[in-house]
C-alpha positions as CSV (number, residue, x, y, z in Angstrom):
1,M,-44.0,-9.9,17.9
2,M,-41.5,-9.8,20.4
3,D,-42.3,-7.7,23.9
4,V,-39.0,-6.6,25.6
5,T,-39.8,-5.2,28.7
6,Q,-37.8,-2.7,29.6
7,R,-35.8,-2.2,33.3
8,P,-34.5,0.5,35.4
9,P,-30.6,0.3,34.7
10,S,-28.6,-1.9,36.7
11,G,-25.2,-1.6,38.5
12,A,-23.7,-3.4,35.2
13,D,-25.5,-1.0,32.6
14,R,-24.7,2.1,34.1
15,G,-21.2,0.5,34.0
16,A,-21.4,0.3,30.1
17,S,-23.1,3.9,30.0
18,E,-20.0,5.1,31.9
19,A,-18.0,3.2,29.6
20,A,-19.2,4.4,26.4
21,E,-18.8,8.3,27.9
22,A,-15.3,7.1,28.0
23,F,-14.6,6.8,24.0
24,T,-14.4,10.3,23.9
25,P,-14.1,12.8,20.9
26,T,-10.3,12.8,21.1
27,L,-10.1,8.9,20.8
28,Y,-12.3,9.8,17.7
29,D,-9.6,11.8,16.5
30,V,-7.1,9.4,17.1
31,V,-8.4,7.2,15.1
32,R,-9.5,9.3,12.4
33,D,-6.0,10.3,11.5
34,L,-4.9,6.6,12.1
35,R,-7.1,6.1,9.2
36,R,-5.1,8.5,6.9
37,D,-2.0,7.2,8.0
38,V,-3.3,3.6,7.2
39,A,-4.5,4.8,4.0
40,A,-1.4,6.6,3.2
41,V,0.9,3.3,3.5
42,R,2.4,2.0,0.5
43,L,4.8,-1.3,0.2
44,P,6.2,-0.9,-3.6
45,L,9.2,-3.7,-3.0
46,D,7.8,-7.4,-2.9
47,L,10.0,-8.2,0.2
48,P,8.8,-11.5,2.3
49,G,5.8,-11.0,3.6
50,R,4.1,-7.7,1.5
51,G,1.3,-9.6,0.4
52,D,0.1,-10.4,4.1
53,A,1.3,-6.9,5.5
54,L,-1.2,-5.6,2.4
55,G,-3.7,-8.0,3.0
56,S,-3.7,-6.8,6.6
57,R,-3.8,-2.9,5.9
58,D,-6.7,-3.5,3.6
59,R,-8.6,-5.4,7.0
60,L,-7.2,-2.8,8.8
61,L,-8.4,0.1,6.7
62,G,-11.9,-1.5,6.4
63,Q,-11.9,-2.1,10.5
64,L,-11.2,1.6,10.9
65,E,-13.5,3.0,8.1
66,Q,-16.9,0.3,8.6
67,H,-16.6,0.1,12.1
68,L,-14.5,2.1,14.4
69,L,-15.1,5.9,13.3
70,P,-18.7,5.1,12.4
71,R,-19.3,3.5,15.9
72,L,-17.3,6.3,17.6
73,K,-19.1,8.7,16.1
74,E,-22.4,7.4,16.9
75,L,-22.5,5.4,20.5
76,S,-25.9,5.4,20.4
77,A,-27.0,4.0,17.3
78,P,-28.2,-0.2,17.8
79,A,-25.9,-2.9,18.2
80,V,-25.5,-4.3,15.1
81,V,-25.8,-8.0,14.6
82,V,-24.6,-9.4,11.5
83,V,-25.9,-12.9,10.4
84,A,-23.0,-14.4,8.2
85,G,-21.7,-17.3,6.8
86,S,-21.3,-19.8,3.7
87,T,-23.6,-20.6,1.0
88,G,-26.7,-22.4,1.9
89,A,-26.3,-22.3,5.4
90,G,-29.6,-21.7,5.7
91,K,-28.9,-18.2,7.4
92,S,-31.6,-16.4,6.0
93,T,-34.1,-18.9,7.2
94,L,-32.9,-18.7,10.4
95,Y,-33.0,-14.7,10.4
96,N,-37.1,-14.8,9.3
97,S,-37.5,-17.6,11.5
98,V,-36.3,-15.2,14.5
99,L,-38.0,-11.9,13.0
100,G,-41.1,-14.3,12.8
101,A,-41.6,-13.1,9.0
102,E,-40.3,-13.9,5.4
103,V,-38.3,-10.6,5.9
104,S,-35.4,-11.9,3.7
105,P,-35.6,-14.0,0.8
106,A,-34.7,-17.8,1.7
107,G,-34.5,-20.8,-0.8
108,V,-32.5,-23.1,-2.9
109,L,-31.5,-20.6,-5.8
110,R,-27.9,-19.4,-5.2
111,P,-27.1,-16.7,-4.0
112,T,-30.2,-16.0,-2.0
113,T,-29.5,-13.4,-0.5
114,R,-28.7,-10.7,-3.3
115,E,-29.5,-7.3,-1.1
116,P,-28.9,-7.2,2.6
117,V,-31.4,-6.3,5.2
118,Y,-31.0,-4.5,8.2
119,A,-33.9,-4.8,10.8
120,H,-34.4,-2.7,14.0
121,H,-37.1,-1.7,16.6
122,P,-39.1,1.5,15.0
123,A,-38.6,3.0,18.1
124,D,-35.2,3.2,17.4
125,A,-35.4,5.0,13.9
126,D,-34.0,8.0,14.6
127,V,-31.2,6.8,16.0
128,V,-30.0,4.4,13.0
129,P,-27.0,5.9,11.3
130,A,-28.0,7.2,8.3
131,E,-24.6,7.0,6.7
132,A,-23.3,3.9,8.4
133,P,-22.4,1.0,5.8
134,A,-24.5,-1.2,7.6
135,A,-27.6,0.8,6.7
136,T,-26.4,1.9,3.5
137,Q,-25.4,-1.2,2.0
138,S,-28.7,-2.6,3.1
139,R,-32.8,-2.4,2.8
140,V,-34.1,-1.0,6.2
141,V,-36.7,-2.8,7.9
142,A,-38.7,-1.8,10.8
143,T,-40.0,-4.6,13.0
144,E,-41.3,-4.8,16.4
145,A,-39.6,-8.7,16.3
146,V,-36.2,-6.6,16.6
147,P,-35.7,-6.2,20.2
148,R,-34.7,-2.4,21.0
149,G,-31.2,-1.3,20.9
150,I,-29.7,-4.0,18.6
151,A,-30.4,-4.5,14.7
152,L,-29.9,-7.6,13.1
153,L,-28.1,-7.5,9.4
154,D,-28.5,-10.5,7.2
155,A,-25.7,-10.5,4.8
156,P,-25.1,-12.0,1.5
157,D,-22.8,-15.1,1.5
158,L,-19.0,-14.8,2.4
159,D,-18.4,-17.5,-0.2
160,S,-20.9,-16.2,-2.9
161,L,-20.3,-17.0,-6.4
162,E,-20.8,-13.2,-7.4
163,E,-17.7,-11.5,-6.3
164,S,-19.8,-8.3,-5.5
165,N,-21.6,-10.3,-2.8
166,R,-18.6,-11.3,-1.0
167,D,-17.6,-7.9,-1.0
168,T,-20.5,-6.6,0.4
169,A,-20.5,-9.4,3.6
170,R,-17.1,-8.6,4.3
171,L,-18.0,-4.7,4.3
172,L,-21.0,-5.2,6.3
173,L,-19.0,-8.0,9.2
174,E,-16.3,-4.9,9.2
175,G,-19.2,-2.8,10.5
176,A,-20.7,-5.1,12.7
177,D,-20.6,-4.9,16.8
178,L,-21.5,-8.9,16.4
179,W,-21.0,-11.4,14.3
180,L,-23.4,-14.4,14.5
181,F,-21.8,-16.7,12.2
182,V,-23.8,-19.8,10.7
183,T,-22.7,-22.9,9.2
184,T,-23.7,-26.6,9.3
185,A,-23.0,-30.0,10.6
186,A,-21.6,-30.8,7.1
187,R,-19.3,-27.4,6.4
188,Y,-17.8,-26.2,9.9
189,G,-14.7,-28.0,9.1
190,D,-14.2,-25.9,6.1
191,A,-11.7,-23.3,5.9
192,L,-14.6,-20.6,5.3
193,P,-15.4,-20.6,9.3
194,W,-12.1,-20.7,10.8
195,Q,-10.9,-17.8,8.5
196,T,-14.1,-16.0,9.4
197,L,-13.4,-16.6,13.2
198,E,-9.7,-15.7,12.7
199,L,-10.7,-12.3,11.1
200,A,-12.9,-12.0,13.9
201,T,-10.6,-12.3,16.7
202,E,-7.8,-9.9,14.9
203,R,-10.0,-7.1,14.9
204,G,-11.4,-8.2,18.6
205,A,-14.9,-9.1,17.5
206,S,-17.5,-10.4,19.7
207,V,-18.4,-13.5,18.0
208,A,-21.3,-16.3,18.5
209,M,-21.8,-19.6,16.2
210,V,-24.9,-21.5,14.9
211,L,-24.3,-24.9,14.2
212,N,-27.1,-25.5,11.8
213,R,-28.9,-29.2,10.4
214,V,-27.2,-31.4,12.7
215,P,-28.0,-34.9,12.4
216,R,-30.2,-35.9,15.9
217,D,-28.3,-38.6,16.2
218,T,-24.7,-37.0,15.8
219,L,-25.5,-34.5,17.4
220,P,-23.7,-34.4,20.8
221,T,-20.7,-36.1,18.8
222,I,-20.5,-32.6,16.5
223,R,-21.1,-30.5,18.7
224,A,-18.4,-31.9,20.8
225,D,-15.8,-31.7,18.1
226,L,-16.8,-28.4,17.0
227,M,-16.4,-27.3,21.0
228,A,-13.3,-28.7,21.2
229,R,-12.1,-26.9,18.1
230,L,-13.4,-23.8,19.4
231,R,-11.2,-24.6,22.3
232,E,-8.0,-24.6,20.1
233,H,-8.5,-21.6,18.4
234,G,-8.5,-19.7,22.0
235,M,-12.6,-19.6,21.4
236,D,-14.0,-21.7,23.8
237,S,-16.7,-19.1,25.8
238,T,-18.2,-18.3,21.8
239,P,-21.7,-18.9,22.3
240,L,-23.0,-21.9,20.6
241,F,-26.6,-22.5,19.2
242,V,-27.2,-26.1,17.9
243,V,-30.2,-26.8,15.4
244,P,-31.1,-30.1,14.6
245,D,-31.6,-31.3,11.3
246,L,-35.3,-31.2,10.2
247,G,-35.1,-32.7,6.8
248,P,-36.9,-31.3,3.9
249,H,-38.0,-27.7,4.9
250,E,-39.6,-24.5,3.5
251,G,-40.7,-21.5,5.3
252,L,-39.9,-20.6,8.9
253,L,-38.7,-22.6,11.5
254,D,-40.7,-23.4,14.3
255,D,-40.5,-20.8,17.8
256,A,-38.9,-23.4,20.0
257,V,-36.3,-23.8,17.2
258,V,-35.1,-20.4,17.3
259,A,-36.2,-19.5,20.7
260,P,-32.8,-19.9,22.1
261,V,-31.2,-17.4,19.9
262,R,-33.8,-14.9,20.6
263,R,-33.5,-15.1,24.3
264,W,-30.2,-14.5,23.4
265,L,-30.8,-11.4,21.4
266,T,-33.0,-10.4,24.6
267,L,-30.0,-10.5,26.7
268,L,-28.3,-8.1,24.5
269,A,-31.5,-5.9,24.0
270,G,-32.2,-2.3,26.0
271,R,-30.5,1.0,25.3
272,E,-28.1,0.4,27.9
273,R,-27.3,-3.3,27.3
274,S,-26.8,-2.9,23.6
275,R,-24.6,0.0,24.6
276,S,-22.4,-2.4,26.7
277,V,-22.0,-4.9,23.9
278,V,-21.1,-2.1,21.4
279,V,-18.7,-0.7,24.3
280,R,-17.1,-4.6,24.2
281,T,-16.7,-4.7,21.0
282,L,-15.0,-1.3,20.4
283,Q,-13.0,-2.2,23.2
284,G,-11.8,-5.5,21.6
285,S,-10.8,-3.9,18.6
286,L,-9.1,-0.7,20.4
287,D,-7.0,-3.0,22.3
288,A,-6.3,-4.9,19.0
289,L,-5.2,-2.1,17.3
290,P,-2.1,-1.2,18.4
291,A,-0.3,-4.6,17.8
292,W,-1.9,-4.4,14.2
293,V,-0.6,-0.7,13.7
294,A,2.9,-1.9,14.8
295,R,2.8,-5.1,12.7
296,L,1.8,-2.7,9.7
297,A,4.7,-0.2,11.0
298,E,7.3,-2.9,11.0
299,A,6.1,-3.4,7.2
300,V,7.0,0.0,6.6
301,E,10.4,0.3,8.4
302,A,11.3,-2.7,6.4
303,Q,10.3,-1.2,3.0
304,V,12.6,1.9,4.2
305,A,15.4,-0.6,4.9
306,A,15.0,-2.3,1.9
307,G,15.0,1.2,0.0
308,A,17.9,2.1,1.9
309,A,20.2,-1.1,0.7
310,V,18.6,-0.5,-2.9
311,R,20.0,3.4,-2.4
312,A,23.7,2.2,-1.4
313,T,24.0,-0.7,-4.1
314,V,22.9,1.4,-6.5
315,R,25.6,4.3,-5.6
316,D,28.0,1.4,-5.1
317,A,27.7,0.4,-8.9
318,L,28.3,3.8,-10.4
319,P,32.0,5.0,-9.3
320,D,33.6,1.6,-11.2
321,V,31.9,2.7,-14.6
322,A,31.8,6.4,-14.1
323,A,35.9,6.2,-13.5
324,A,36.0,3.8,-16.3
325,A,34.6,6.2,-18.6
326,R,36.6,9.2,-17.8
327,R,39.5,6.9,-18.2
328,G,38.8,6.6,-21.9
329,I,38.0,10.0,-22.7
330,L,41.3,11.2,-20.9
331,A,43.1,8.6,-23.3
332,G,41.4,10.3,-26.1
333,G,39.0,7.3,-26.9
334,V,36.7,9.2,-28.9
335,A,39.3,10.4,-31.4
336,H,40.2,7.3,-32.5
337,G,38.6,5.3,-35.9
338,S,36.7,7.9,-38.4
339,V,37.6,10.9,-36.4
340,M,41.6,10.4,-37.0
341,A,40.9,9.1,-40.3
342,G,39.6,12.2,-40.8
343,W,42.1,14.4,-39.5
344,A,44.9,12.7,-41.3
345,Q,43.2,13.5,-44.7
346,L,43.0,17.3,-43.8
347,A,46.7,17.4,-42.7
348,H,47.7,15.5,-45.8
349,A,45.7,18.5,-47.6
350,R,47.1,21.1,-45.3
351,V,43.9,22.4,-44.5
352,D,45.8,23.7,-41.2
353,A,48.7,25.3,-43.2
354,V,47.9,29.0,-42.0
355,K,50.6,31.5,-42.8
356,V,51.5,33.0,-39.4
357,K,53.5,36.2,-38.8
358,D,54.5,37.9,-35.7
359,G,52.2,35.3,-33.9
360,T,48.9,36.2,-36.1
361,A,47.6,34.5,-38.6
362,R,47.4,35.8,-42.1
363,S,44.4,34.5,-44.2
364,S,41.3,36.2,-46.3
365,K,38.0,35.4,-45.3
366,R,37.5,33.3,-48.2
367,A,40.0,31.1,-47.0
368,G,38.6,30.7,-43.6
369,R,35.5,29.4,-45.4
370,R,36.9,27.0,-47.0
371,R,38.8,25.6,-44.1
372,E,35.8,25.8,-42.1
373,A,33.9,23.8,-44.6
374,A,36.7,21.3,-45.0
375,I,36.9,20.8,-41.4
376,E,33.3,20.2,-41.0
377,P,33.3,16.2,-41.9
378,V,35.3,15.6,-39.1
379,L,34.0,17.5,-36.3
380,T,30.6,15.7,-37.4
381,D,32.6,12.6,-37.1
382,L,34.0,13.8,-33.6
383,L,30.5,14.6,-32.0
384,A,29.2,11.2,-33.9
385,S,31.6,9.8,-31.6
386,V,31.3,11.6,-28.3
387,G,27.3,10.5,-28.5
388,H,28.2,7.0,-29.0
389,T,30.9,7.1,-25.8
390,W,27.7,8.4,-23.8
391,E,25.3,5.9,-25.1
392,S,28.1,3.1,-24.9
393,T,28.7,4.1,-21.0
394,A,24.8,4.6,-20.5
395,D,24.7,0.9,-21.4
396,A,27.2,-0.3,-19.3
397,A,25.7,1.6,-16.0
398,E,22.8,-0.3,-16.9
399,A,24.7,-3.6,-17.1
400,A,26.4,-2.9,-14.1
401,L,22.9,-1.4,-11.8
402,R,20.9,-4.6,-13.1
403,A,23.8,-7.3,-12.2
404,A,24.1,-5.2,-8.7
405,L,20.3,-5.7,-8.2
406,T,19.9,-8.8,-9.2
407,G,22.6,-10.7,-9.2
408,D,25.1,-12.6,-6.2
409,G,24.7,-10.2,-3.2
410,A,21.8,-8.3,-4.4
411,P,19.2,-6.2,-1.5
412,A,16.0,-7.4,-0.6
413,G,13.6,-5.5,-3.3
414,G,16.4,-5.0,-5.8
415,P,14.9,-6.9,-8.8
416,D,11.7,-4.9,-8.2
417,A,13.7,-1.8,-8.5
418,A,15.9,-3.4,-11.1
419,P,13.4,-2.3,-14.2
420,L,13.6,1.1,-13.5
421,V,17.1,1.2,-14.9
422,E,15.9,1.1,-18.1
423,D,13.6,4.2,-17.7
424,G,14.2,6.6,-20.4
425,A,16.3,4.3,-22.5
426,Q,14.6,5.2,-25.4
427,D,15.6,8.8,-25.1
428,R,19.4,7.7,-24.7
429,P,20.2,9.0,-28.5
430,V,18.7,12.1,-28.0
431,Q,20.2,12.9,-24.7
432,A,23.8,11.8,-26.2
433,R,23.5,14.4,-28.8
434,A,22.4,17.1,-26.8
435,A,25.4,16.3,-24.9
436,A,27.7,16.5,-27.7
437,A,25.8,19.3,-28.6
438,A,26.4,21.1,-25.5
439,W,30.0,20.3,-25.8
440,E,30.5,21.5,-29.2
441,G,28.5,25.1,-27.6
442,E,30.7,24.9,-24.8
443,A,33.7,25.4,-27.2
444,L,32.2,27.9,-29.6
445,G,31.6,30.2,-26.5
446,A,35.2,30.1,-25.5
447,V,36.2,30.9,-29.5
448,R,34.0,34.1,-29.0
449,A,35.4,34.9,-25.9
450,L,39.1,35.1,-27.1
451,T,39.8,38.5,-27.5
452,G,42.6,41.0,-29.1
453,G,43.8,41.2,-32.8
454,R,45.4,38.0,-32.8
455,A,42.1,36.1,-31.6
456,D,40.1,38.1,-34.3
457,A,43.0,37.0,-36.8
458,A,42.4,33.1,-35.8
459,R,38.7,33.5,-36.0
460,Q,38.9,34.4,-40.0
461,A,41.6,32.0,-40.3
462,Y,39.3,29.1,-39.7
463,G,35.3,30.7,-39.2
464,D,34.3,30.5,-35.6
465,R,33.3,27.1,-35.9
466,G,36.6,25.8,-37.6
467,L,38.4,27.0,-34.8
468,A,36.1,25.8,-32.6
469,A,36.5,22.2,-34.1
470,L,40.1,22.6,-33.6
471,L,40.1,22.9,-30.1
472,L,37.7,19.9,-29.7
473,L,39.6,17.9,-31.8
474,G,42.4,18.7,-29.6
475,A,40.5,18.0,-26.5
476,A,39.3,14.8,-28.1
477,G,42.9,13.6,-27.9
478,L,44.8,14.9,-31.5
479,D,48.0,16.4,-30.5
480,D,48.3,17.9,-34.2
481,A,44.8,19.9,-33.6
482,V,46.4,21.6,-30.6
483,R,49.5,22.4,-31.9
484,A,47.3,24.2,-35.1
485,S,45.3,25.9,-33.0
486,S,48.1,27.1,-30.5
487,R,50.0,28.3,-33.9
488,V,47.1,30.5,-34.6
489,V,45.9,31.6,-30.7
490,G,48.9,31.0,-28.8
491,D,49.3,29.5,-25.2
492,E,46.0,30.6,-24.8
493,A,44.9,27.7,-26.8
494,A,46.3,25.1,-24.6
495,A,44.1,26.1,-21.7
496,V,41.1,26.1,-23.6
497,V,41.9,22.5,-24.7
498,E,42.4,21.2,-21.4
499,R,39.2,22.9,-20.4
500,L,37.0,21.2,-23.2
501,R,38.6,18.0,-22.0
502,A,37.8,18.2,-18.8
503,S,34.4,19.3,-19.2
504,L,33.9,16.0,-21.8
505,A,35.3,13.9,-19.1
506,D,33.0,15.3,-16.8
507,R,29.9,14.7,-19.1
508,V,30.5,11.3,-19.7
509,A,31.1,10.4,-16.0
510,A,28.1,12.0,-15.2
511,V,26.1,9.4,-17.4
512,P,26.1,6.6,-15.0
513,G,24.0,9.0,-12.5
514,T,21.9,9.7,-15.1
515,V,20.7,6.2,-16.0
516,A,20.6,5.4,-12.5
517,T,18.1,8.2,-11.8
518,G,14.9,6.1,-12.4
519,V,15.9,3.7,-9.4
520,L,17.1,6.6,-6.9
521,A,13.8,8.3,-7.7
522,Y,12.0,5.3,-7.0
523,V,13.7,4.8,-3.9
524,D,13.9,8.1,-2.7
525,G,9.8,8.5,-2.5
526,P,7.5,9.0,0.3
527,A,7.5,5.3,0.9
528,F,11.2,5.0,1.8
529,A,11.5,7.9,3.7
530,D,13.1,7.6,7.2
531,D,10.2,8.8,9.0
532,A,7.3,6.6,6.8
533,A,6.6,4.7,9.6
534,T,6.6,7.4,12.2
535,G,2.7,8.7,11.9
536,L,1.9,5.0,12.3
537,R,3.9,4.9,15.3
538,L,2.7,8.1,16.8
539,R,-0.6,7.1,16.4
540,R,-0.2,3.6,18.1
541,A,1.2,5.7,20.9
542,E,-2.1,7.8,21.3
543,L,-4.2,5.2,20.7
544,V,-2.6,3.1,23.7
545,R,-2.9,6.3,25.9
546,Q,-6.6,7.1,24.9
547,T,-7.5,3.5,25.3
548,R,-5.8,3.3,28.8
549,H,-7.9,6.8,29.6
550,A,-10.5,4.8,28.3
551,R,-10.4,2.2,30.9
552,A,-9.5,4.3,33.9
553,M,-12.7,6.2,33.0
554,R,-14.4,2.7,33.1
555,G,-13.3,1.9,36.6
556,G,-15.3,-0.6,38.7
557,G,-18.6,-0.1,36.7
558,A,-16.9,-1.4,33.0
559,R,-15.8,-4.7,35.2
560,A,-19.6,-5.2,37.1
561,A,-20.5,-5.0,33.4
562,S,-18.3,-7.5,32.1
563,T,-19.8,-10.6,33.5
564,R,-23.0,-11.8,34.2
565,P,-25.0,-15.1,35.2
566,A,-26.4,-17.1,31.8
567,V,-27.8,-20.8,31.2
568,A,-27.1,-23.0,28.5
569,V,-30.6,-23.9,27.3
570,D,-31.7,-26.8,25.1
571,A,-34.7,-26.9,22.7
572,H,-37.0,-28.1,25.3
573,G,-36.3,-25.3,27.9
574,T,-33.9,-27.3,30.0
575,A,-31.7,-24.9,31.8
576,G,-27.8,-26.2,31.8
577,G,-26.7,-24.0,34.5
578,T,-23.9,-22.8,33.1
579,T,-22.6,-19.3,33.8
580,V,-20.6,-17.6,30.7
581,P,-19.0,-14.1,29.9
582,A,-21.9,-11.6,28.8
583,A,-19.7,-10.0,26.1
584,H,-20.3,-13.5,24.6
585,G,-24.2,-13.9,25.2
586,T,-25.7,-17.5,26.0
587,E,-24.8,-21.5,24.7
588,G,-27.3,-23.4,23.9
589,A,-28.9,-25.9,21.3
590,A,-31.4,-24.8,19.5
């Protein structure tokens, strides 16, 4: 087992301790509130860049939930070094060899690593966070092979055939303080290593790389090529360990092969030095957050703007349809066809020929019931015509909205909202009949509200429903019906007819607004509120303020902790004499 000698804290270590103390509970609260606001982000409209924004949101949420919040809550927990890589890269073999024991299964069957392994020093058992994803998702092993202050975690393959393994690997990487990425000479040029390194850069994580199974005759060339690629990605200070190709191999690698990785881990070990790693990764992650949050806020604001444009487009498309519907009603459109023909038959039968003496109708109740029954079919046709007009107006509104939302000049996001104009379309026949019945009910109410002996006589001559039918037919545009009602009711009949005509025009003109209800309700939702991005903007400002405060508290101590001498060491123990930032560990060939 490895013997790690503890030493008194140096100035750099004291700076790391002070830096850790700078991450106050207030910062934890800010990050917790940010997580809540990020989780609430919705991007309903398929605007340009929406997919990237949703992916960024999910990664940001994972970063907050899996790394920042657990780490801010437990700064004393061991620094988590996740060993990750692609299928067959040999990371489990490397992991076991560093520990000096077969702790994580390794072999040729894929996937090998099904259960992550979290290894820590026995003396750190009391500070291993029981609820952190690194521990809850893994088999926890205590071994003195792991230096104090760090935990070494073997993750499943990032490109595993099993989706659950890929998800677990990504989850564990999000919770890591340092990523140790393992690839091979044959696969370092694949997309996966660079996608992983880009994610690390995005979240401000510390990264080291192991290039495994490098043929000895091409080792300098491949190593130089990889270093050049790292420089192109702005990662030239990333520690790089090169493991030569040992040919067919089973079991652990020789100690000499993994010695550079062990020495590097030892450099990270110790309570104060591991906290320095934690703090640097935290600071990197926190520094990356404002730009990340700003981009997400911009995506939310783009949704708000698009929602406003959709809202304006919908409202601009409705007035013409409503005006046309109103004109049709006022022009007597609902009285055409069967309604007019039915009234002509009533007139021929002289149903409206009621005797009137001194302005008062003279008729028996029996005759009134006959007249009411004779008018009933015409009233039925009229109400059906009103319902048909209601539905036709709804269809016209739907067509106008679809054209406005999907045609030339349609707003961004319009095609996403367009299907919502069909919301409730199956209920329109019922709504149309209800509108016609409500109009009839208004007429019946007007008839029953008439007072005086003349009104009583008129109701007896036609019945309540028959008299209401006369008023409705007059409102629909049949002047003969207006004259018939005026004969028995008087001048008040004309006023009631005008009110009913205006009421019907209003009812039909309101139909386009009913059709647009689904779209407007959609773009009036929380995702499109004017202040939808306010929470993110506020959290970003708080985050910037708190991280500046943390830096101020760190002061010179943290700057002193930022670098320390290190050497590049090859497999033969030769020192290369290179100084690299402590945040990136060491560089060497194993």
